[in-house]
N, C-alpha and C positions, 0 to 999 in steps of 0.2 A: 504494500499500500504506499504510495507517495505521500509527502506531506500535505500536498494540496487536498487530498482526500479527508484531512483531519479538520479542515475548516479554516485552515490558515491563508491569509491573503498572499497573493502572488509575490510580493516583496519578501515575505519571511519564508516562503517555500523556496525561492530562488537564493536567499541567504543560506538556509540550511544545505542546499545542494552545493553553494559554493564552498561550505565548511566540510565537504566530503561526506555529508550524510546522504546515503542513498535511499534508505528506508527508516521509517521510525523505529526505535527500540521498543520494547514491551512497555516500559514505564512512559514513553512518550505517546505511544498509541492510546494508552489508557488515561493518561493525565490530561493531555492537552485538549481533547473535546470537552471534558467536564470542567476545567478552568475556564475555557471559552464561553461557556454557559453562564459563568457568574458565580458558580458555587464555591463556598469554603471547601478546602481540600486538604485531607491528610494523606501525604504520600510516603508509603514505606518502601524504600529501595536502597539497595547497597551501592557503595561508591562504584564507579566505573560503569554504570547502566545508563548513562546519558540523562540523569535527572535534572541537571542544570538546564539544559535546553528544554526539558519538560515544563518547567515553569517560567523560563525566560521568554521562550516563543509566544505563549498565549499572552503573557504580561504585556509585552509590546504591542500586540494586536488590540488589547482592550483599552490601552492607553490611546490609541489612535495617533493625532497629530500633536505637535508641541503645544504647550499651554503656558510655558514660562513660570511654572511652579512644580514643586514636587509633588508627583502623583503616584509613582511607585516607589516602595522602600523594601530593599532586601537586606536582612540582617543576618551576618555570619559570625562565627565564633573566632576567626582568626584574621590576621592581616593578609596573610597568604591567600586565603579562600577568597577574602573580598576583592583582592586584586584579580584573581582568576574569574570570579564571576562578573565583574565589572568589564572585563575583556570579552566575556561571552555576550554580554548585553551589546557591546560595540559590534561584535562580529555579526550576531544575528540581526542586528538593528541598522546594518550598513548601508541599506536602501531606503531607510527612513529619516526623519528629520529631528528624531528625538535625542536629547543631550543627556548623558549620564556622567558620574564620577564616582570614586571610591574614596571613603573617609576611614581613617583608622589611626590608632595611636602609635606611638614610638617614633614619629617624624614630626617635623615643625607643621602646624596646622595652617600657616600663612597661605601656601599654594591651595590647599583645600578650602580656605575662605574665599579665595579669588574665585575659584571654579563655582562655588556656591552663589556667589555675587552676580555670575553671568546668568544664572538660571540653570536649573537641573530637572529634567522630567523624571530620570530614574536614579535613585540614590542607593548605593550598596556600602554598607557601613558595619563596623563593629560596635558592639553596645557602649562601651566607655566613651570613645571618642564622640560619638553621636550624642550621648547625654551632655557631655561637656559643651558642645557646640549649641545645643538647644538652649541650655542655661545661660550661655553667652548671647543668646538671640541671634546667632549667625545663621540659623536655620530654621524654617518653620515646617512641621510635618502635618498640620492641621488639614491639609487638603488631600492627603494620602488616600487613593482610591483603592490600591492593591498592596498588601503587606504580606511579605514572604519571610519566613523563618527558616533558614536553611540550616541543616546539620543540628536540628533541635536537641537531640540527646547529648551531643558534645556541647551544647550551650548549658546544658544543666550539670553535665560533669564539670565544668569549668567554673561553675558558681555564678551564672549570669542571670539566674531567675530574678532577683530583685531588679536589676537594670532592666530586664525585658518588661517586668511589671510597670516600672516608672515610665518607660517609653510608650507603653500602650495607652496610659492615661493622656498623652498628647496627640493620639490618633483619633480620627473621627469614628464615632460607633458605627455609621454605615459605611462598611468597607468590605472589601473581599480579602480573606485571610488564608493563606496557603502555607501550610507547614510540612517540611519534608524532615524525615528522620531515617536513618540506616536501622534503628532497632525501635521497637515499640514497647518499652516497659510501661507500668502503670503510670509514672510521673509524666510521661510524655502524653499518655490519654488524658490525664487530668489537666495538663497545660493547654491541650487541644480544646478541651470542653470550656475552659475559661476565656479563651480568645475567639471561638468560632460560634456560629450557629449552624445547625443542621448539616454539619460537614459530611463530605462524601470521602470514604476510605478508599484510596488506590493503592494497591499492593501488588507487588510482582516478586518478591523474594520472601521466603520464610525466615523467621528470626534465626539468626546465628547459621545461617547456611553459608558455607565456604563458596567462593567464587568458582564457576565452572571453568575447567580447562587449567587449574592451578595445580601442579604436582607439589605435594607436601611432604617434606622430609625432616626428621629429627636426627640431630647429630650429637651423641653424648660426648661431653668434653669436659676436663677439669678448668675451672674458671681462669687458671694462669696460663692455659693454653690456647684460649679462644682467638687471639689475634694470630697465633701460628696457624690455626686451622682455616681462619679467614684467607690469610694469604695463600695456603695451600689450595683451597677451593678455587680462588681467582687464577691461579697458575695452571689449574687442571683443566678448567672448562671456560668457554667464552662467556663473560658476564658483561653485558654493555647494552643498556645502562643498568646499574644495580643500585638498590636502595637498601641501605643498613640501618637497622633500628637499634639505638641504645635506650637504657632506662633513664639515664640522667644526663645533664648537661656536662658534668665532669668526666663521665664515661665517654661521651662524644668527643671531647676534647683529647682524653687520654688516647683513644682509638685513632683519632686524626693524627696525632703525634707519631705514634707506633707505625702507621702505614707510611706517613711521610719518611721515616726514618728507614723504611724498607724501599723507598723510591716509588711507592704506589701512590698515584695521584688521585685526590678525593677532595670533596668539598664538605663542608658540615654546616647544619642549620638547628639552631635551638633558640629559647627565649632570651639567653644570656647575650646573644649578640645584638648589635644594632640593626635597625631595619635596613640600613644600607648594605650591611654585611650579609644579611639574610636574603636580600633581593639579589645580591652579586653571586651569592652560592646558587640560589634557584636559577637565575638566568645562565650561569655557566654550566649547570646540569642540563638544562633544557636544550642549550646549544651545543651539547657534547664536548665542551671544553673540559669537563670532569666526568669520567666514566661511572663515578661512584658518588652517592651523596650519603653522608652519615647524619642521621637525624633523630631527635627525640619524638615523642608522640605529637609534638605540635604539627607535625608533617604527615601524621596518619592518615589525614583526610586533606583534601583540597590540592593535593599535588597533581596537576594535569600534564603529565609527561608521557609522551606516547612510547610504547614498546618496551616498557622496562621489563627486562628479561628475569631478573632475580630480585626477590626480596629476602634479605638475611635479617632474621630476628637475632642479632648479636646477644641482646639480653631478652629473655622471654617475657612477653606481657603477663600480667598477674590475672587476667580473666579474658574469657572467650570473646567477648565483643571487641577488645583491643585487638586480640589475634585476628579476628576476621577482617577488622579495618585496615589492620597492616598488609595482610597478604593480598587484599583487594587492590593493591597498587600495581599488581602484575596480573596477567590474564585478562586484561580489560577488553571489552567489545569483542568477547568470545574468541580472543587470542590466547594461546598458550603462555604458561609462565612457571617458574618454580619458586617455592617458598622454602626456606632452610632455616630451621631453627635450632640454635645451639642450646644444649641443656646440660646444666651442672648438676651434680647429685642433689643439692639443694632445691633444684628446681622441679623435681619430679611431681611435687604436690600441684604445681600449676599445670604441668602436662596432663595429670589425672584429670583436673577440673576441665580443661579444654576437651579432652577426648570424651568425658562423661557427658558435657554439654552438647557435642556434637554426635554422639552415639556411635563413634566408630574411632579406631585405633589410627595413629598416624606412622606411616612407615619410618622405621629407625635404620640409620646408616652408621656402621661402625667402622672407623678407620684406625688401624692398629698403629700406623706410622705415618706422620706428616711433618 
């Protein structure tokens, strides 16, 4: 089914085609017509399923022409995701005259204020910076017609619920509210009920379902040999690009230094770096200047890098949701990928929890010498 049959206007269908979308993904096929009808929507979909286009395309159509005021608001949990979503707004709205911008903390707000003064139809924002600008009367969101809460479960995990509740008080009561989440715990259902009226649930993936096409492997290893194991795997098979997850900022820095000392080129990204450093790392990874990106869970969602061949859980996550989100960075759009998880003896409790939640064992690979 082409995009035009979903009810999208020709300019948007053409933009989707120009972005190399041949046919809508399942979440797009289900969500776009429902959003176009003006319904409040709860979308449950994993990362890598095309969910950004599922809400951006109908949002752009429902806003029609420019009006020199903010009528579309998309809230995201991280700076990186805000930047990515705003790029999607521009990409899919390339044949329209709507203006958009992204605002987030960690950088000077001067340029963001300048963009807002010129007039913005679609605003993509993180909660903290948006609240600051509202309080400073730099932005008015009282005319918002469509409010999107992206990665809602991550928002709650990061403690943004109070900020969301404050922001909603500034929004008009008559609006369309769209909520997307990779998982649907009770807290998300409660949040949806508080924000929406007679919402429609659009779901394409079961809770805690691993991405299709991702080969999953566990590598038992003592903690002091993990960097050796990573270097061995890199030398043994092609990995490009590869995303490596650590549990802490210090762990990311230590691994980055260890690889650097081995002559292995890598970038790193975590919340302890400046926004400029984080953006340079992401740009270098996207443009293949760095074949490897070391990241904390701040990057587990929102990284839109094509054809990541491997995800390495250098430090195992302590719950199934984070595990699924991490390995979802590979095997996107029905392409194959490999997820390798390093398991120290003290990590076995987390392995059992992940396997129990998923209802199946993960393949173990034992390397006696590396």
